[in-house]
All heavy atoms as an XYZ file, in Angstrom:
827
protein
N      -3.844     -8.078     -5.738
C      -3.188     -6.993     -6.430
C      -4.005     -6.689     -7.671
O      -4.435     -7.576     -8.383
C      -1.762     -7.370     -6.804
C      -1.093     -6.285     -7.589
S       0.675     -6.354     -7.962
C       1.230     -7.943     -7.694
N      -4.209     -5.427     -7.918
C      -4.912     -4.967     -9.106
C      -3.901     -4.225     -9.959
O      -3.333     -3.241     -9.539
C      -6.079     -4.053     -8.703
C      -6.939     -3.661     -9.846
C      -7.693     -4.846    -10.389
C      -8.550     -4.418    -11.562
N      -8.990     -5.510    -12.361
N      -3.643     -4.723    -11.179
C      -2.638     -4.140    -12.054
C      -3.307     -3.391    -13.189
O      -4.239     -3.893    -13.806
C      -1.741     -5.231    -12.623
C      -0.592     -4.682    -13.439
C       0.317     -5.813    -13.914
N       1.352     -5.315    -14.742
C       1.234     -5.029    -16.037
N       0.090     -5.196    -16.636
N       2.243     -4.585    -16.735
N      -2.829     -2.198    -13.464
C      -3.329     -1.376    -14.560
C      -2.185     -1.105    -15.529
O      -1.020     -1.245    -15.189
C      -3.898     -0.050    -14.027
C      -5.127     -0.262    -13.157
C      -6.246     -0.871    -13.955
C      -7.440     -1.210    -13.107
N      -8.459     -1.937    -13.836
N      -2.542     -0.720    -16.748
C      -1.537     -0.448    -17.768
C      -0.656      0.733    -17.386
O      -1.054      1.614    -16.626
C      -2.223     -0.175    -19.104
C      -3.039     -1.347    -19.664
C      -3.764     -0.921    -20.929
C      -2.156     -2.547    -19.926
N       0.568      0.753    -17.936
C       1.552      1.781    -17.583
C       1.034      3.202    -17.742
O       1.381      4.084    -16.974
C       2.814      1.607    -18.434
C       3.649      0.367    -18.142
C       4.803      0.273    -19.119
C       4.163      0.380    -16.723
N       0.211      3.447    -18.737
C      -0.246      4.815    -18.987
C      -1.519      5.162    -18.226
O      -2.031      6.256    -18.357
C      -0.449      5.035    -20.480
C      -1.514      4.128    -21.080
O      -1.938      3.158    -20.447
N      -1.932      4.426    -22.287
N      -2.014      4.243    -17.424
C      -3.257      4.488    -16.693
C      -2.979      5.220    -15.384
O      -2.034      4.924    -14.677
C      -3.976      3.168    -16.366
C      -4.502      2.440    -17.575
C      -5.686      3.160    -18.144
C      -6.248      2.369    -19.316
N      -7.438      2.954    -19.856
N      -3.832      6.185    -15.074
C      -3.761      6.890    -13.798
C      -4.362      5.992    -12.727
O      -5.490      5.523    -12.858
C      -4.534      8.195    -13.876
C      -3.991      9.157    -14.904
C      -3.450     10.347    -14.219
C      -2.970     11.317    -15.281
N      -1.785     11.978    -14.904
N      -3.616      5.751    -11.671
C      -4.061      4.828    -10.640
C      -5.248      5.365     -9.847
O      -6.088      4.591     -9.397
C      -2.908      4.488     -9.699
C      -1.772      3.690    -10.334
C      -0.672      3.428     -9.315
C      -2.276      2.387    -10.913
N      -5.336      6.675     -9.684
C      -6.431      7.249     -8.902
C      -7.797      6.870     -9.480
O      -8.768      6.762     -8.741
C      -6.307      8.764     -8.831
C      -5.126      9.202     -7.991
O      -4.724      8.449     -7.078
O      -4.590     10.288     -8.256
N      -7.853      6.659    -10.778
C      -9.117      6.326    -11.428
C      -9.594      4.913    -11.095
O     -10.726      4.565    -11.420
C      -8.993      6.467    -12.951
C      -8.664      7.881    -13.378
O      -8.909      8.835    -12.652
N      -8.095      8.023    -14.556
N      -8.762      4.103    -10.475
C      -9.096      2.693    -10.229
C      -9.140      2.320     -8.755
O      -9.364      1.161     -8.416
C      -8.099      1.798    -10.969
C      -8.094      2.043    -12.436
N      -9.062      1.562    -13.275
C      -7.251      2.769    -13.214
C      -8.816      1.959    -14.510
N      -7.728      2.694    -14.495
N      -8.954      3.295     -7.889
C      -8.929      3.011     -6.452
C     -10.279      2.497     -5.952
O     -10.339      1.607     -5.108
C      -8.498      4.249     -5.676
C      -8.187      3.950     -4.229
C      -7.406      5.051     -3.563
C      -8.245      6.259     -3.318
N      -7.582      7.244     -2.452
N     -11.370      3.008     -6.483
C     -12.694      2.574     -6.022
C     -12.935      1.102     -6.351
O     -13.564      0.382     -5.569
C     -13.798      3.444     -6.615
O     -13.812      3.330     -8.020
N     -12.426      0.646     -7.483
C     -12.554     -0.766     -7.846
C     -11.779     -1.637     -6.851
O     -12.277     -2.661     -6.394
C     -12.043     -0.985     -9.271
C     -12.198     -2.395     -9.758
C     -11.632     -2.572    -11.176
O     -10.911     -1.712    -11.686
N     -11.958     -3.685    -11.791
N     -10.574     -1.220     -6.510
C      -9.774     -1.960     -5.539
C     -10.462     -1.970     -4.174
O     -10.472     -2.978     -3.474
C      -8.372     -1.364     -5.428
C      -7.398     -2.099     -4.510
C      -7.127     -3.511     -5.035
C      -6.100     -1.326     -4.394
N     -11.057     -0.837     -3.808
C     -11.792     -0.743     -2.542
C     -12.888     -1.801     -2.486
O     -13.052     -2.491     -1.472
C     -12.389      0.664     -2.393
C     -13.170      0.858     -1.129
C     -12.539      1.272      0.030
C     -14.539      0.631     -1.096
C     -13.259      1.451      1.206
C     -15.261      0.806      0.068
C     -14.618      1.222      1.221
N     -13.638     -1.957     -3.565
C     -14.713     -2.955     -3.599
C     -14.162     -4.368     -3.460
O     -14.738     -5.205     -2.777
C     -15.529     -2.816     -4.886
C     -16.405     -1.569     -4.900
C     -17.393     -1.567     -6.048
N     -16.781     -1.675     -7.360
C     -16.288     -0.669     -8.075
N     -16.324      0.560     -7.568
N     -15.772     -0.858     -9.264
N     -13.033     -4.651     -4.109
C     -12.399     -5.969     -3.974
C     -11.958     -6.201     -2.529
O     -12.134     -7.268     -1.980
C     -11.172     -6.085     -4.873
C     -11.441     -6.152     -6.351
C     -10.462     -5.766     -7.250
C     -12.638     -6.609     -6.872
C     -10.669     -5.829     -8.618
C     -12.866     -6.669     -8.228
C     -11.881     -6.277     -9.106
O     -12.101     -6.343    -10.444
N     -11.370     -5.177     -1.940
C     -10.806     -5.308     -0.594
C     -11.875     -5.667      0.427
O     -11.683     -6.563      1.245
C     -10.098     -4.008     -0.202
C      -9.327     -4.104      1.086
C      -8.021     -4.550      1.085
C      -9.898     -3.744      2.292
C      -7.289     -4.637      2.264
C      -9.182     -3.826      3.476
C      -7.879     -4.278      3.456
N     -13.000     -4.965      0.392
C     -14.033     -5.189      1.407
C     -14.757     -6.521      1.222
O     -15.419     -6.986      2.143
C     -15.065     -4.030      1.482
C     -14.382     -2.736      1.880
C     -15.812     -3.879      0.182
N     -14.617     -7.140      0.067
C     -15.311     -8.409     -0.178
C     -14.411     -9.625      0.071
O     -14.817    -10.745     -0.204
C     -15.866     -8.444     -1.599
O     -14.809     -8.456     -2.536
N     -13.204     -9.404      0.595
C     -12.275    -10.500      0.867
C     -11.715    -10.350      2.287
O     -11.809     -9.269      2.880
C     -11.084    -10.491     -0.115
O     -10.255     -9.370      0.172
C     -11.538    -10.456     -1.565
N     -11.084    -11.397      2.803
C     -10.438    -11.280      4.116
C      -9.014    -10.713      4.037
O      -8.271    -10.764      5.015
C     -10.424    -12.728      4.618
C     -10.341    -13.545      3.374
C     -11.137    -12.782      2.338
N      -8.644    -10.151      2.911
C      -7.286     -9.633      2.708
C      -6.962     -8.529      3.705
O      -7.825     -7.758      4.113
C      -7.132     -9.098      1.288
N      -5.694     -8.466      4.099
C      -5.220     -7.403      4.978
C      -4.440     -6.340      4.204
O      -4.166     -5.269      4.730
C      -4.322     -7.977      6.079
C      -5.038     -8.900      7.041
C      -6.264     -8.279      7.686
C      -5.934     -7.164      8.649
N      -7.126     -6.496      9.196
N      -4.083     -6.657      2.963
C      -3.324     -5.728      2.129
C      -3.904     -5.707      0.727
O      -4.402     -6.724      0.241
C      -1.844     -6.134      2.038
C      -1.207     -6.335      3.373
C      -0.933     -7.601      3.841
C      -0.895     -5.252      4.175
C      -0.366     -7.798      5.083
C      -0.327     -5.437      5.420
C      -0.062     -6.710      5.880
N      -3.813     -4.547      0.096
C      -4.221     -4.403     -1.300
C      -3.142     -3.602     -2.004
O      -2.566     -2.676     -1.427
C      -5.565     -3.695     -1.393
N      -2.852     -3.981     -3.231
C      -1.817     -3.295     -4.003
C      -2.422     -2.862     -5.328
O      -2.981     -3.670     -6.066
C      -0.603     -4.204     -4.258
C      -0.048     -4.733     -2.937
C       0.468     -3.452     -5.051
C       0.978     -5.839     -3.103
N      -2.300     -1.586     -5.626
C      -2.739     -1.032     -6.897
C      -1.489     -0.636     -7.663
O      -0.642      0.087     -7.137
C      -3.639      0.184     -6.657
C      -4.246      0.857     -7.875
C      -5.138     -0.122     -8.652
C      -5.053      2.077     -7.450
N      -1.349     -1.129     -8.896
C      -0.135     -0.842     -9.657
C      -0.428     -0.699    -11.141
O      -1.395     -1.254    -11.655
C       0.920     -1.953     -9.445
O       2.120     -1.594    -10.148
C       0.428     -3.299     -9.941
N       0.441      0.065    -11.793
C       0.453      0.135    -13.246
C       1.757     -0.469    -13.777
O       2.089     -0.318    -14.931
C       0.275      1.572    -13.737
C       1.366      2.504    -13.244
O       2.389      2.072    -12.720
N       1.147      3.795    -13.403
N       2.500     -1.137    -12.918
C       3.766     -1.765    -13.278
C       4.971     -0.905    -12.963
O       6.084     -1.410    -12.861
N       4.761      0.374    -12.775
C       5.837      1.305    -12.410
C       5.608      1.814    -10.987
O       6.491      1.784    -10.151
C       5.905      2.507    -13.381
C       6.183      2.034    -14.805
C       6.952      3.519    -12.918
C       7.550      1.437    -15.031
N       4.407      2.263    -10.732
C       4.052      2.755     -9.402
C       3.229      1.687     -8.684
O       2.324      1.088     -9.263
C       3.238      4.045     -9.505
C       2.913      4.640     -8.162
C       2.160      5.955     -8.272
O       2.322      6.665     -9.287
O       1.416      6.264     -7.331
N       3.573      1.471     -7.416
C       2.868      0.498     -6.579
C       2.355      1.222     -5.347
O       3.115      1.902     -4.664
C       3.807     -0.631     -6.145
C       4.170     -1.568     -7.272
C       5.076     -1.190     -8.250
C       3.598     -2.826     -7.351
C       5.409     -2.044     -9.291
C       3.921     -3.696     -8.388
C       4.820     -3.295     -9.346
O       5.135     -4.137    -10.377
N       1.077      1.073     -5.069
C       0.467      1.668     -3.878
C      -0.046      0.540     -2.992
O      -0.838     -0.290     -3.435
C      -0.677      2.594     -4.266
C      -0.225      3.791     -5.073
C      -1.394      4.655     -5.444
N      -0.971      5.734     -6.328
C      -1.807      6.606     -6.868
N      -3.102      6.524     -6.620
N      -1.339      7.542     -7.659
N       0.383      0.551     -1.739
C       0.043     -0.489     -0.775
C      -0.971      0.059      0.229
O      -0.715      1.075      0.866
C       1.297     -0.952     -0.031
C       2.295     -1.654     -0.915
C       3.138     -0.931     -1.755
C       2.386     -3.035     -0.905
C       4.056     -1.577     -2.566
C       3.301     -3.693     -1.707
C       4.137     -2.963     -2.546
N      -2.071     -0.644      0.355
C      -3.158     -0.235      1.242
C      -3.414     -1.314      2.286
O      -3.106     -2.478      2.083
C      -4.461     -0.044      0.448
C      -4.420      1.060     -0.563
C      -3.975      0.826     -1.861
C      -4.864      2.337     -0.251
C      -3.952      1.837     -2.812
C      -4.848      3.356     -1.195
C      -4.390      3.097     -2.474
O      -4.375      4.095     -3.404
N      -4.038     -0.904      3.376
C      -4.516     -1.841      4.383
C      -5.785     -1.258      4.992
O      -6.397     -0.350      4.412
C      -3.454     -2.093      5.454
O      -3.857     -3.184      6.269
N      -6.171     -1.755      6.147
C      -7.377     -1.278      6.825
C      -7.025     -0.762      8.219
O      -7.640     -1.132      9.211
C      -8.439     -2.371      6.887
C      -7.990     -3.616      7.626
O      -6.792     -3.740      7.937
O      -8.853     -4.473      7.896
N      -6.041      0.104      8.287
C      -5.562      0.624      9.572
C      -6.530      1.622     10.198
O      -6.635      1.699     11.418
C      -4.194      1.278      9.396
C      -3.090      0.355      8.896
C      -1.863      1.157      8.490
C      -2.748     -0.669      9.950
N      -7.219      2.399      9.386
C      -8.119      3.429      9.907
C      -9.430      2.849     10.421
O      -9.972      3.305     11.417
C      -8.407      4.485      8.840
C      -7.149      5.229      8.413
O      -6.196      5.322      9.216
O      -7.106      5.705      7.260
N      -9.937      1.845      9.709
C     -11.204      1.209     10.081
C     -11.160     -0.250      9.638
O     -10.912     -0.529      8.452
C     -12.365      1.940      9.405
C     -13.716      1.515      9.871
C     -14.824      2.338      9.242
O     -14.597      3.506      8.876
O     -15.929      1.788      9.112
N     -11.412     -1.161     10.565
C     -11.316     -2.599     10.279
C     -12.193     -2.999      9.087
O     -13.337     -2.543      8.960
C     -11.714     -3.401     11.504
N     -11.621     -3.823      8.210
C     -12.314     -4.390      7.045
C     -12.743     -3.352      6.013
O     -13.619     -3.620      5.201
C     -13.517     -5.231      7.481
C     -13.106     -6.334      8.427
O     -12.106     -7.012      8.212
N     -13.846     -6.490      9.499
N     -12.150     -2.180      6.067
C     -12.448     -1.125      5.096
C     -11.119     -0.532      4.642
O     -10.359      0.000      5.462
C     -13.328     -0.050      5.733
C     -13.724      1.048      4.790
C     -14.627      2.040      5.501
C     -14.946      3.211      4.600
N     -15.705      4.248      5.313
N     -10.818     -0.640      3.358
C      -9.538     -0.170      2.844
C      -9.344      1.315      3.129
O     -10.254      2.121      2.923
C      -9.454     -0.419      1.330
C      -8.080     -0.157      0.743
S      -8.020     -0.511     -1.020
C      -8.428      1.112     -1.675
N      -8.178      1.659      3.631
C      -7.843      3.053      3.918
C      -7.911      3.896      2.647
O      -7.643      3.415      1.542
C      -6.437      3.156      4.511
C      -6.308      2.472      5.861
O      -7.343      2.250      6.523
O      -5.172      2.155      6.238
N      -8.229      5.153      2.827
C      -8.307      6.095      1.700
C      -6.933      6.297      1.055
O      -6.809      6.372     -0.160
C      -8.871      7.420      2.201
C      -8.954      8.492      1.161
C      -9.430      9.801      1.776
C      -9.182     10.920      0.795
N      -9.037     12.202      1.425
N      -5.902      6.373      1.891
C      -4.552      6.637      1.400
C      -3.664      5.414      1.593
O      -3.803      4.697      2.584
C      -3.937      7.825      2.148
C      -4.710      9.103      1.914
O      -5.051      9.380      0.753
O      -4.978      9.816      2.899
N      -2.719      5.189      0.684
C      -1.797      4.061      0.832
C      -0.819      4.307      1.977
O      -0.485      5.454      2.282
C      -1.065      4.011     -0.502
C      -1.155      5.386     -1.046
C      -2.442      5.961     -0.528
N      -0.372      3.232      2.605
C       0.652      3.380      3.633
C       2.044      3.388      3.019
O       3.008      3.824      3.637
C       0.539      2.312      4.723
C       0.795      0.890      4.287
C       2.072      0.373      4.219
C      -0.267      0.063      3.960
C       2.311     -0.936      3.836
C      -0.053     -1.252      3.582
C       1.231     -1.751      3.510
N       2.141      2.936      1.764
C       3.431      2.924      1.069
C       3.180      3.104     -0.415
O       2.307      2.456     -0.987
C       4.150      1.590      1.314
C       5.481      1.358      0.614
C       6.535      2.354      1.100
C       5.963     -0.072      0.847
N       3.924      4.011     -1.017
C       3.886      4.211     -2.463
C       5.310      4.085     -2.971
O       6.222      4.727     -2.444
C       3.314      5.591     -2.828
O       1.983      5.684     -2.308
C       3.280      5.795     -4.326
N       5.488      3.245     -3.983
C       6.814      2.984     -4.534
C       6.767      3.207     -6.041
O       5.886      2.690     -6.714
C       7.248      1.528     -4.239
C       8.562      1.212     -4.912
C       7.335      1.290     -2.746
N       7.716      3.984     -6.539
C       7.889      4.167     -7.972
C       9.185      3.460     -8.351
O      10.256      3.831     -7.863
C       7.951      5.658     -8.310
C       8.039      5.906     -9.795
O       8.760      5.221    -10.520
N       7.301      6.894    -10.259
N       9.091      2.452     -9.194
C      10.273      1.667     -9.542
C      11.325      2.473    -10.294
O      12.488      2.084    -10.330
C       9.870      0.444    -10.376
C       9.027     -0.596     -9.637
C       8.740     -1.778    -10.546
C       9.698     -1.048     -8.354
N      10.933      3.605    -10.866
C      11.895      4.463    -11.564
C      12.611      5.405    -10.599
O      13.537      6.103    -10.986
C      11.187      5.269    -12.662
C      10.498      4.438    -13.744
C       9.780      5.340    -14.731
C      11.489      3.521    -14.441
N      12.175      5.415     -9.353
C      12.759      6.290     -8.330
C      12.743      5.575     -6.986
O      12.233      6.091     -6.001
C      11.985      7.612     -8.265
C      12.659      8.632     -7.396
O      13.860      8.582     -7.156
N      11.877      9.559     -6.878
N      13.311      4.387     -6.953
C      13.289      3.528     -5.770
C      14.311      3.988     -4.737
O      15.454      4.283     -5.068
C      13.585      2.094     -6.200
C      13.242      0.966     -5.257
C      11.776      0.997     -4.875
C      13.563     -0.364     -5.915
N      13.881      4.042     -3.482
C      14.750      4.471     -2.388
C      15.054      3.288     -1.471
O      14.280      2.337     -1.391
C      14.067      5.588     -1.611
C      13.846      6.832     -2.466
C      13.100      7.899     -1.706
C      12.954      9.180     -2.468
N      12.537      9.117     -3.827
N      16.191      3.352     -0.775
C      16.611      2.260      0.109
C      15.558      1.927      1.165
O      15.309      0.761      1.459
C      17.936      2.586      0.791
C      19.120      2.552     -0.172
O      18.990      1.940     -1.251
O      20.160      3.127      0.169
N      14.949      2.940      1.746
C      13.939      2.712      2.778
C      12.736      1.962      2.208
O      12.124      1.143      2.902
C      13.498      4.036      3.385
N      12.403      2.228      0.963
C      11.291      1.524      0.327
C      11.643      0.061      0.073
O      10.797     -0.817      0.236
C      10.911      2.216     -0.982
C      10.344      3.599     -0.771
C      10.202      4.373     -2.065
O      10.961      4.180     -3.006
N       9.213      5.247     -2.095
N      12.884     -0.198     -0.294
C      13.328     -1.581     -0.504
C      13.202     -2.355      0.796
O      12.745     -3.505      0.815
C      14.766     -1.625     -1.046
C      14.813     -1.032     -2.452
C      15.310     -3.047     -1.051
C      16.203     -0.804     -2.988
N      13.547     -1.718      1.895
C      13.417     -2.346      3.208
C      11.958     -2.692      3.495
O      11.654     -3.770      4.010
C      13.971     -1.410      4.278
O      13.749     -1.931      5.550
N      11.050     -1.782      3.168
C       9.624     -2.046      3.381
C       9.126     -3.164      2.466
O       8.370     -4.038      2.884
C       8.794     -0.782      3.163
C       9.034      0.298      4.174
C       8.728     -0.130      5.590
O       7.769     -0.844      5.851
N       9.564      0.292      6.524
N       9.561     -3.148      1.218
C       9.145     -4.183      0.271
C       9.634     -5.563      0.685
O       8.948     -6.568      0.466
C       9.660     -3.856     -1.137
C       9.016     -2.666     -1.831
C       9.743     -2.356     -3.132
C       7.543     -2.936     -2.083
N      10.807     -5.624      1.300
C      11.365     -6.917      1.705
C      10.480     -7.616      2.741
O      10.533     -8.837      2.886
C      12.792     -6.759      2.237
O      12.786     -6.151      3.507
N       9.649     -6.862      3.432
C       8.742     -7.459      4.415
C       7.663     -8.308      3.753
O       7.027     -9.131      4.416
C       8.117     -6.370      5.277
C       9.143     -5.666      6.134
C       8.571     -4.516      6.893
C       9.717     -3.877      7.673
N       9.375     -2.646      8.284
N       7.471     -8.119      2.459
C       6.485     -8.904      1.721
C       7.082    -10.179      1.121
O       6.368    -10.963      0.514
C       5.837     -8.058      0.619
C       4.858     -7.044      1.156
C       5.276     -5.779      1.507
C       3.523     -7.383      1.324
C       4.379     -4.850      2.012
C       2.621     -6.464      1.821
C       3.048     -5.198      2.168
N       8.407    -10.375      1.267
C       9.043    -11.614      0.824
C       8.489    -12.778      1.622
O       8.239    -12.653      2.827
C      10.553    -11.566      1.088
C      11.368    -11.023     -0.018
C      12.832    -11.080      0.366
O      13.405    -10.046      0.648
N      13.415    -12.253      0.388
N       8.347    -13.907      0.980
C       7.807    -15.086      1.650
C       8.593    -15.410      2.920
O       8.004    -15.704      3.967
C       7.818    -16.281      0.694
C       7.175    -17.507      1.273
C       7.139    -18.635      0.265
C       6.476    -19.860      0.856
N       6.385    -20.952     -0.094
N       9.915    -15.346      2.854
C      10.747    -15.705      4.010
C      10.630    -14.701      5.155
O      10.947    -15.026      6.298
C      12.208    -15.852      3.586
O      12.689    -14.631      3.054
N      10.196    -13.478      4.884
C      10.072    -12.436      5.911
C       8.629    -12.120      6.278
O       8.389    -11.335      7.192
C      10.712    -11.127      5.420
C      12.182    -11.258      5.145
O      12.861    -12.068      5.755
N      12.684    -10.466      4.217
N       7.673    -12.705      5.572
C       6.281    -12.278      5.652
C       5.673    -12.503      7.039
O       5.651    -13.609      7.551
C       5.437    -13.003      4.607
C       4.069    -12.410      4.444
C       3.888    -11.274      3.695
C       2.980    -12.986      5.062
C       2.632    -10.713      3.546
C       1.718    -12.438      4.924
C       1.542    -11.303      4.169
N       5.207    -11.410      7.623
C       4.499    -11.447      8.901
C       3.450    -10.338      8.848
O       3.802     -9.146      8.785
C       5.456    -11.213     10.061
O       4.734    -10.906     11.234
N       2.201    -10.722      8.862
C       1.130     -9.731      8.773
C       1.261     -8.703      9.883
O       1.163     -7.497      9.643
C      -0.254    -10.409      8.797
C      -0.465    -11.188      7.492
C      -1.373     -9.396      8.988
C      -1.722    -12.014      7.443
N       1.521     -9.147     11.109
C       1.607     -8.201     12.228
C       2.791     -7.244     12.067
O       2.668     -6.050     12.359
C       1.670     -8.930     13.565
O       2.805     -9.745     13.636
N       3.930     -7.732     11.593
C       5.088     -6.848     11.377
C       4.800     -5.818     10.288
O       5.161     -4.648     10.420
C       6.329     -7.657     10.992
C       6.914     -8.438     12.161
O       6.494     -8.206     13.316
O       7.796     -9.284     11.911
N       4.151     -6.252      9.221
C       3.827     -5.319      8.132
C       2.820     -4.278      8.613
O       2.966     -3.087      8.326
C       3.310     -6.062      6.889
C       4.412     -6.951      6.314
C       2.820     -5.075      5.834
C       3.950     -7.899      5.220
N       1.817     -4.716      9.370
C       0.831     -3.763      9.882
C       1.459     -2.770     10.855
O       1.113     -1.581     10.846
C      -0.333     -4.500     10.538
C      -1.259     -5.250      9.585
C      -2.283     -6.068     10.361
C      -1.941     -4.291      8.624
N       2.389     -3.233     11.672
C       3.106     -2.318     12.572
C       3.889     -1.282     11.777
O       3.849     -0.086     12.074
C       4.060     -3.086     13.497
C       3.350     -3.888     14.572
O       2.141     -3.674     14.802
O       4.013     -4.759     15.178
N       4.602     -1.738     10.757
C       5.365     -0.820      9.900
C       4.431      0.128      9.161
O       4.729      1.322      9.031
C       6.193     -1.602      8.878
O       7.236     -2.286      9.509
N       3.311     -0.389      8.689
C       2.346      0.442      7.970
C       1.806      1.543      8.873
O       1.667      2.690      8.444
C       1.215     -0.423      7.428
N       1.538      1.210     10.120
C       1.058      2.222     11.071
C       2.095      3.323     11.278
O       1.755      4.507     11.301
C       0.732      1.570     12.419
O      -0.353      0.700     12.300
N       3.347      2.924     11.411
C       4.415      3.918     11.569
C       4.580      4.778     10.323
O       4.778      5.993     10.417
C       5.735      3.226     11.906
C       5.847      2.647     13.310
C       7.133      1.835     13.466
C       5.797      3.764     14.346
N       4.499      4.161      9.154
C       4.610      4.921      7.902
C       3.477      5.934      7.780
O       3.708      7.080      7.377
C       4.605      3.972      6.700
C       5.858      3.128      6.511
C       5.626      2.058      5.451
C       7.052      3.999      6.133
N       2.262      5.521      8.128
C       1.130      6.451      8.056
C       1.296      7.598      9.046
O       0.986      8.748      8.729
C      -0.178      5.713      8.288
C      -0.600      4.893      7.084
C      -1.999      4.397      7.203
C      -2.919      5.545      6.961
N      -4.152      5.238      6.308
N       1.811      7.300     10.233
C       2.055      8.341     11.225
C       3.094      9.332     10.703
O       2.917     10.550     10.814
C       2.503      7.733     12.547
C       2.867      8.715     13.647
C       1.679      9.600     14.009
C       3.384      7.975     14.875
N       4.164      8.822     10.116
C       5.203      9.696      9.546
C       4.638     10.574      8.432
O       4.952     11.764      8.354
C       6.367      8.863      9.023
S       7.364      8.120     10.325
N       3.799     10.005      7.582
C       3.175     10.778      6.507
C       2.306     11.895      7.082
O       2.325     13.026      6.597
C       2.330      9.868      5.615
C       3.125      8.894      4.795
C       2.249      7.827      4.155
O       1.023      7.888      4.191
N       2.885      6.833      3.567
N       1.558     11.563      8.123
C       0.698     12.551      8.775
C       1.531     13.692      9.363
O       1.221     14.864      9.179
C      -0.138     11.876      9.860
C      -0.932     12.828     10.696
C      -2.071     13.438     10.192
C      -0.544     13.135     12.001
C      -2.808     14.338     10.957
C      -1.263     14.031     12.776
C      -2.390     14.624     12.243
O      -3.101     15.508     13.001
N       2.606     13.331     10.057
C       3.460     14.350     10.671
C       4.144     15.212      9.615
O       4.302     16.424      9.824
C       4.495     13.691     11.574
C       3.932     13.018     12.832
C       5.036     12.260     13.578
C       3.260     14.022     13.737
N       4.518     14.642      8.497
C       5.144     15.420      7.413
C       4.154     16.449      6.851
O       4.547     17.549      6.484
C       5.629     14.506      6.304
C       6.886     13.779      6.657
C       7.334     12.817      5.561
O       6.572     12.472      4.663
N       8.572     12.369      5.649
N       2.883     16.075      6.765
C       1.880     17.015      6.262
C       1.682     18.175      7.226
O       1.352     19.291      6.817
C       0.554     16.300      6.012
C       0.557     15.460      4.760
C      -0.842     14.993      4.398
N      -1.445     14.162      5.415
C      -1.491     12.839      5.385
N      -0.953     12.177      4.379
N      -2.085     12.162      6.351
N       1.874     17.920      8.524
C       1.701     18.973      9.526
C       2.823     20.004      9.464
O       2.619     21.172      9.793
C       1.653     18.370     10.932
C       0.392     17.615     11.305
C       0.512     17.054     12.710
C      -0.831     18.507     11.219
N       4.016     19.555      9.107
C       5.187     20.455      9.159
C       5.618     20.832      7.815
O       5.899     20.660      6.918
C       6.318     19.806      9.945
C       5.923     19.556     11.385
C       5.568     18.279     11.815
C       5.875     20.589     12.285
C       5.193     18.055     13.133
C       5.500     20.357     13.604
C       5.162     19.098     14.013
O       4.787     18.889     15.309
């Protein structure tokens, strides 16, 4: 996880996270300023962080569906394959929303 200060724009730091991601065996990367959390993986191309997050959460505007997604990262629920399956579905939904 790469954390930035509350007033920092996260887009300015995505390239740094990308470099960290490709140099580790991690399957997930999180970019945050403490309020907004962006969750990335390598769904588009193996071992290369996706351009867009599969989940974005703003703690000041948290939705029930996002809480459900976040709960998958709990130690007691953690399953890389389940999270990747959910991430794929979330990305598909985002793509379809952009089309319509």
